[in-house]
C-alpha positions in Angstrom: 47.5 -24.6 -106.4 47.6 -20.8 -106.8 45.1 -20.9 -109.6 42.7 -23.0 -107.5 43.2 -20.7 -104.5 42.5 -17.6 -106.5 39.3 -19.1 -107.9 38.1 -20.0 -104.4 38.9 -16.6 -103.1 37.2 -15.0 -106.1 34.0 -17.0 -105.4 34.3 -16.1 -101.8 34.4 -12.4 -102.8 31.4 -12.9 -105.0 29.6 -14.6 -102.2 30.4 -11.8 -99.8 29.2 -9.2 -102.3 26.0 -11.1 -102.9 25.5 -11.3 -99.1 26.1 -7.6 -98.8 23.6 -6.9 -101.5 21.1 -9.2 -99.9 21.6 -7.4 -96.6 21.3 -4.0 -98.3 18.1 -4.8 -100.0 16.7 -6.5 -96.9 17.3 -3.3 -95.0 15.9 -1.2 -97.8 12.8 -3.4 -97.7 12.4 -2.9 -94.0 12.8 0.9 -94.3 10.4 1.1 -97.2 7.8 -1.1 -95.4 8.1 0.9 -92.2 7.8 4.2 -94.1 4.8 2.9 -96.0 3.1 1.8 -92.7 3.5 5.3 -91.2 2.3 7.0 -94.4 -0.7 4.7 -94.6 -1.6 5.4 -91.0 -1.3 9.2 -91.6 -3.4 8.9 -94.8 -6.0 6.9 -92.9 -6.3 9.7 -90.3 -6.6 12.2 -93.1 -9.3 10.1 -94.8 -11.3 10.1 -91.6 -10.8 13.8 -91.3 -11.9 14.3 -94.9 -15.1 12.3 -94.3 -15.9 14.3 -91.2 -15.3 17.6 -93.0 -17.4 16.6 -96.0 -20.3 15.4 -93.8 -20.2 18.5 -91.6 -20.0 20.7 -94.6 -22.9 19.1 -96.4 -25.0 19.2 -93.2 -24.2 22.9 -92.7 -24.8 23.7 -96.3 -28.1 22.0 -96.8 -29.6 22.2 -93.3 -28.4 25.6 -92.1 -27.6 27.2 -95.5 -24.1 28.1 -94.0 -21.3 25.9 -95.4 -17.7 25.8 -94.1 -15.8 28.5 -96.0 -12.6 26.5 -95.8 -14.1 23.0 -96.3 -13.4 22.7 -100.1 -9.8 23.9 -99.8 -9.0 21.6 -97.0 -10.6 18.6 -98.7 -8.5 19.3 -101.9 -5.3 19.4 -99.9 -6.2 16.2 -98.0 -7.0 14.4 -101.3 -3.5 15.4 -102.6 -1.8 14.2 -99.4 -3.8 10.9 -99.3 -2.9 10.1 -102.9 0.9 10.6 -102.5 1.1 9.1 -99.0 -0.5 5.9 -100.3 1.3 5.7 -103.7 4.2 3.5 -102.6 2.1 1.0 -100.7 -0.3 0.7 -103.7 2.7 0.1 -106.0 4.2 -2.4 -103.5 1.0 -4.5 -103.4 0.3 -4.1 -107.1 -3.1 -2.6 -106.1 -3.0 0.0 -108.9 -5.1 -0.1 -112.0 -3.5 -2.3 -114.6 -4.4 -3.1 -118.2 -3.3 -6.7 -118.1 -4.3 -8.0 -121.5 -0.6 -8.3 -122.5 0.2 -10.1 -119.3 -2.6 -12.7 -119.3 -1.7 -14.0 -122.7 2.0 -13.6 -122.4 4.8 -15.9 -121.3 6.6 -15.5 -118.0 9.5 -13.9 -119.9 7.1 -11.3 -121.5 5.5 -10.5 -118.1 9.0 -10.0 -116.7 10.1 -7.7 -119.5 6.8 -5.7 -119.3 7.2 -5.5 -115.5 10.7 -4.1 -115.9 9.6 -1.6 -118.5 6.7 -0.5 -116.2 9.1 -0.2 -113.3 11.5 1.9 -115.4 8.7 4.3 -116.4 7.4 4.6 -112.8 11.0 5.1 -111.6 11.6 7.9 -114.2 8.4 9.7 -113.4 8.9 9.3 -109.6 12.5 10.6 -110.0 11.3 13.6 -111.9 8.6 14.3 -109.3 11.1 14.1 -106.5 13.6 16.4 -108.1 11.3 19.0 -109.4 8.9 18.6 -106.5 11.6 19.5 -103.9 12.9 22.2 -106.2 9.5 23.8 -106.6 8.6 23.4 -102.9 11.9 25.1 -101.8 11.4 27.8 -104.4 7.8 28.5 -103.1 9.0 28.4 -99.5 11.8 30.9 -100.1 9.6 33.3 -102.0 6.8 32.9 -99.4 4.1 32.1 -101.9 0.6 31.5 -100.5 -2.6 30.1 -101.9 -4.9 33.1 -102.5 -7.8 31.6 -100.6 -9.6 32.0 -97.2 -6.9 30.2 -95.1 -3.9 31.3 -97.3 -2.0 28.0 -97.1 1.6 28.2 -98.1 2.0 26.6 -101.5 5.2 24.9 -100.4 3.2 23.1 -97.7 0.7 21.9 -100.2 3.1 20.6 -102.9 5.9 19.2 -100.7 3.9 16.0 -100.3 4.5 15.2 -104.0 8.3 14.6 -103.6 7.9 13.2 -100.1 5.5 10.6 -101.4 7.6 9.7 -104.4 10.8 8.9 -102.4 9.3 5.7 -100.9 7.8 5.0 -104.4 11.4 5.1 -105.8 12.5 2.6 -103.1 9.6 0.3 -104.0 10.6 0.5 -107.7 14.2 -0.5 -106.8 12.9 -3.5 -104.7 10.5 -4.6 -107.5 13.2 -4.3 -110.2 15.5 -6.5 -108.0 12.7 -9.0 -107.5 11.9 -9.1 -111.3 15.6 -9.5 -112.1 16.0 -12.5 -109.7 13.0 -14.3 -111.3 13.9 -17.1 -113.7 
């Protein structure tokens, strides 16, 4: 009777651990999804601002021969921000550019393995960008380094979006790895 009891309790513990993991990943998915929505909204506003700046700059340049002095710098910064604000959502939806020749002719097992390898590579790169991005941002902030241009933007303000955008990307990698691991 003790053996049967211990097996039942052991399965009960496994069930609780599985339920805790499911709850954890469900919460992680909600956090990641919410963060992505906020980031995409901000990126959309930045894209609208970018289009307005480019249109105004072109009009001023070719009609009045007097372009915006700060237009190019701001559009460069906005492009960087838009890219990293949207990276996690693009990864989540599998909207990125993919060379799928190995996936189309492969078995489900091969697709799963290649997906895991891909996630591992994205996770490593995102992890490196988070670590070194925050480190470089902090270093530039402490030293007070500015971009030597018209508006003299602090470099830390420019590059801090790289690690900030890669944190949700890391969360998406974890979620996708779990999804791939649960596939049969």
